C-alpha positions in Angstrom: 89.8 100.2 107.4 87.5 102.0 109.8 87.8 104.9 112.1 89.5 108.3 112.0 92.7 107.2 110.2 92.6 110.1 107.7 92.6 112.6 110.6 95.6 110.9 112.2 97.4 111.0 108.8 96.7 114.8 108.7 98.1 115.2 112.2 101.2 113.3 111.3 101.6 115.2 108.0 101.5 118.5 109.9 104.7 117.2 111.6 106.3 116.2 108.3 105.7 112.5 108.9 104.6 110.5 105.9 101.9 107.9 106.7 100.1 105.1 104.9 97.0 103.0 105.4 97.6 99.4 106.4 95.2 97.2 104.6 97.2 94.0 104.1 99.8 92.0 106.1 102.4 93.1 103.5 101.7 96.8 104.4 103.0 96.1 107.9 106.5 95.5 106.4 106.5 99.1 105.1 105.9 100.9 108.4 108.0 101.8 111.5 105.1 102.6 113.8 101.3 102.2 113.9 98.3 104.2 115.0 95.1 102.3 115.8 92.4 105.0 115.3 89.1 105.6 117.1 86.1 104.1 115.5 83.8 101.3 116.7 85.7 98.5 118.4 83.3 95.6 117.5 83.5 96.7 113.8 87.2 97.0 114.0 87.6 93.5 115.5 85.4 92.0 112.7 87.3 93.9 109.9 90.7 92.9 111.2 89.7 89.3 111.6 87.8 89.1 108.2 90.7 90.7 106.3 93.3 88.4 107.9 95.1 91.2 109.7 94.5 90.3 113.3 97.4 87.8 113.7 100.0 89.7 111.6 99.1 93.0 113.3 99.3 91.4 116.7 102.8 90.0 115.9 104.0 93.3 114.4 103.0 95.2 117.5 105.2 93.1 119.7 108.2 95.2 118.5 106.6 98.2 116.9 105.6 101.5 118.6 101.8 101.9 118.6 99.4 104.7 119.5 95.7 103.8 120.1 92.9 106.3 120.4 89.5 105.6 121.8 88.5 102.3 120.1 92.1 101.6 119.2 93.0 102.0 122.9 90.2 99.5 123.7 91.7 96.9 121.3 95.2 97.4 122.8 94.2 96.6 126.4 93.9 93.3 128.2 90.2 92.9 128.3 86.9 94.6 127.6 83.3 94.3 128.9 82.1 93.1 125.5 82.7 89.5 124.2 82.4 90.7 120.6 85.7 92.7 121.0 89.1 91.0 120.9 92.0 92.6 122.6 95.7 92.6 121.6 96.9 92.7 125.2 99.7 95.2 124.5 99.1 97.4 127.6 98.1 96.4 131.1 94.5 97.6 131.7 91.0 96.6 131.1 88.7 99.0 129.3 85.1 100.0 129.7 83.4 101.0 126.5 81.3 104.1 126.2 82.1 104.8 129.8 81.5 108.6 129.6 78.1 108.0 127.9 76.5 107.6 124.5 77.2 109.7 121.3 74.9 112.4 122.4 76.8 112.8 125.6 80.1 113.4 123.9 82.0 116.5 125.2 85.2 118.6 125.0 87.4 119.7 127.8 90.8 121.2 128.4 93.5 118.9 129.7 96.7 120.0 131.4 99.5 117.6 130.4 102.7 119.2 131.7 104.7 116.0 131.4 104.5 116.1 127.6 103.3 119.5 126.3 103.7 123.1 127.5 100.1 124.3 126.8 96.6 123.2 127.6 95.2 120.6 125.3 91.7 120.7 123.9 90.4 117.1 124.2 87.4 115.6 122.4 85.7 112.7 124.1 83.3 110.7 121.8 81.8 107.5 123.4 85.1 107.3 125.2 86.4 104.3 127.2 87.6 104.4 130.8 90.8 102.5 131.7 90.6 100.2 134.7 92.9 97.9 136.6 96.1 99.5 135.5 99.3 97.8 136.6 102.2 99.8 138.0 103.9 99.5 134.6 101.3 101.8 133.0 102.2 105.5 133.3 99.4 108.0 133.4 100.2 111.1 131.5 96.9 112.9 131.8 93.7 112.7 133.8 90.1 113.9 133.4 88.8 114.4 136.9 90.4 111.4 138.6 90.3 109.1 135.5 93.4 108.4 133.5 92.9 109.4 129.9 96.4 109.3 128.3 98.6 106.4 129.2 101.9 104.9 128.2 103.5 101.5 128.8 106.8 101.0 126.9 106.2 101.5 123.2 102.4 101.8 123.6 100.6 105.1 123.9 96.8 105.3 124.3 94.3 108.0 124.7 90.6 107.7 125.5 89.9 110.9 123.6 90.5 111.9 120.0 93.6 114.1 119.6 93.4 113.7 115.8 90.2 115.7 115.7 91.9 118.9 116.9 94.4 121.2 115.1 96.9 120.6 117.8 99.5 117.8 116.9 101.2 117.9 120.3 100.2 114.4 121.3 101.2 113.0 117.9 104.5 114.8 118.3 105.0 113.2 121.7 104.3 109.8 120.1 106.9 110.4 117.4 109.6 112.1 119.6 109.3 110.0 122.7 107.7 106.6 121.8 108.9 106.0 118.3 112.3 107.7 118.4 113.2 107.1 122.1 111.6 103.7 122.9 111.9 102.3 126.4 
């Protein structure tokens, strides 16, 4: 409904994975996994509620692998510093919106993620959140400085950056290979 869903579909397509946009509760019955894209978390909350998708999506994600980037990662956490944003509570952390700065302060950097890919990853941070108050069940897969930026807990993967905006599908491949096909 909002966010970089088309770019995620392109990344999945480059891996030979067919994707579809979820616009109704019935669409949830046609998918095996879900990606909550980046976008604007207050707008995403309103759209999901107004379209009657919040509750069906929340229920589906109890048993479905899910990957959230930026705003999608905010929605998957336990709480946020903005009362206009609802959280699905699927991964154990709280999020701080726009923690790296405003739009004009967006940046790119190289991440080393040896646990999941064998090359440096070009990461794009746009009004990115920071993850706080992680429990021991949340595994950090990558950091920027000392801040965790790629996390996994069970069948939930989140990134504070936008892997879909690069030509490198490595993180999407990890999601498919390790989260969707080998759930914990």
